[in-house]
C-alpha positions in Angstrom: 18.1 147.6 7.3 18.7 144.5 5.1 18.9 140.9 5.9 22.6 140.8 6.7 24.7 143.1 8.9 28.4 142.5 8.9 30.9 143.7 11.5 34.4 143.1 12.9 36.6 144.4 10.2 39.6 146.6 10.6 43.3 147.3 10.0 45.6 144.4 10.9 49.3 143.6 10.2 50.3 140.6 8.1 50.1 137.5 10.2 47.4 138.9 12.4 43.9 137.8 13.1 40.3 139.1 12.9 36.9 137.7 13.7 34.0 138.8 11.6 30.4 138.6 12.5 27.2 138.6 10.5 23.8 139.1 12.0 21.0 137.8 9.8 17.3 138.5 10.1 14.6 136.1 9.5 13.2 133.1 11.4 14.4 130.6 8.7 18.1 131.4 9.3 18.8 128.1 11.0 17.8 126.2 7.8 19.9 128.3 5.4 23.3 127.5 4.1 25.4 130.7 4.7 28.6 132.0 3.3 31.2 134.7 3.4 32.3 136.6 0.3 34.9 139.3 -0.3 35.6 142.0 -2.9 39.0 143.6 -3.4 39.2 147.0 -5.0 38.8 146.7 -8.7 38.0 143.0 -8.6 34.8 141.0 -8.7 33.3 139.6 -5.5 34.5 136.1 -4.7 33.4 133.2 -2.5 35.4 132.7 0.7 33.7 130.0 2.8 30.3 128.4 3.4 28.6 126.5 6.2 25.5 124.3 6.0 22.7 124.4 8.5 24.3 121.3 10.2 27.8 122.8 10.3 29.5 121.3 7.3 32.0 123.7 5.9 33.7 124.5 2.6 36.5 126.9 1.8 38.0 128.6 -1.2 41.6 127.4 -1.7 43.3 130.7 -0.9 41.9 130.7 2.7 42.0 126.9 3.5 43.8 126.3 6.7 43.7 130.0 7.8 40.0 130.9 7.9 37.3 129.1 9.9 33.5 129.7 9.4 31.0 128.9 12.2 27.5 129.8 13.1 25.2 130.2 16.1 21.7 129.5 15.0 20.3 130.7 18.3 21.7 134.1 17.6 21.1 134.1 13.9 24.8 134.9 13.5 27.6 133.6 11.2 31.3 134.1 12.1 34.5 134.1 10.1 37.7 133.6 12.1 40.6 134.8 10.0 44.2 133.9 11.0 47.6 134.4 9.4 46.2 137.2 7.4 47.9 138.3 4.2 47.8 141.6 2.2 45.9 139.7 -0.5 43.0 139.2 2.1 42.3 142.9 1.9 38.8 143.8 0.8 35.2 144.3 1.8 33.7 141.1 3.4 30.1 140.2 3.0 27.8 137.4 4.2 24.9 136.0 2.3 23.3 132.7 1.5 25.6 130.2 -0.1 26.3 128.9 -2.7 23.5 131.0 -4.3 23.5 134.4 -2.7 20.5 136.7 -2.7 20.5 140.1 -4.3 20.1 141.7 -0.9 23.7 142.4 0.0 24.7 144.2 3.2 27.2 147.0 3.5 30.0 144.6 4.3 32.9 145.2 6.6 36.3 146.4 5.5 39.4 144.3 6.2 42.8 145.8 5.5 46.0 143.8 5.9 49.0 146.1 5.8 52.2 146.8 7.7 
């Protein structure tokens, strides 16, 4: 098992919501800036959101105002709350360090937005 284990994906209708979780291993998690990334079929993986150890956040423009990243350092877990989902949000979602991810990607969690 790698450093990052993502969960919480699924099939949701447009306008719906999902909450993703990422469990990270390692005692230094609390000092790492973390992020969520996604990859749609046939496209390159792209940055979605990041959060600093202290809780400062940054979002890619397409998800601003709809997605919210948070973290629980005591649980070594990062979350992504996704609201007002659109078909363009469909893809496999991954967590990793941000803005410079490691090469040790997890399996990701599939999010499908479709009616």
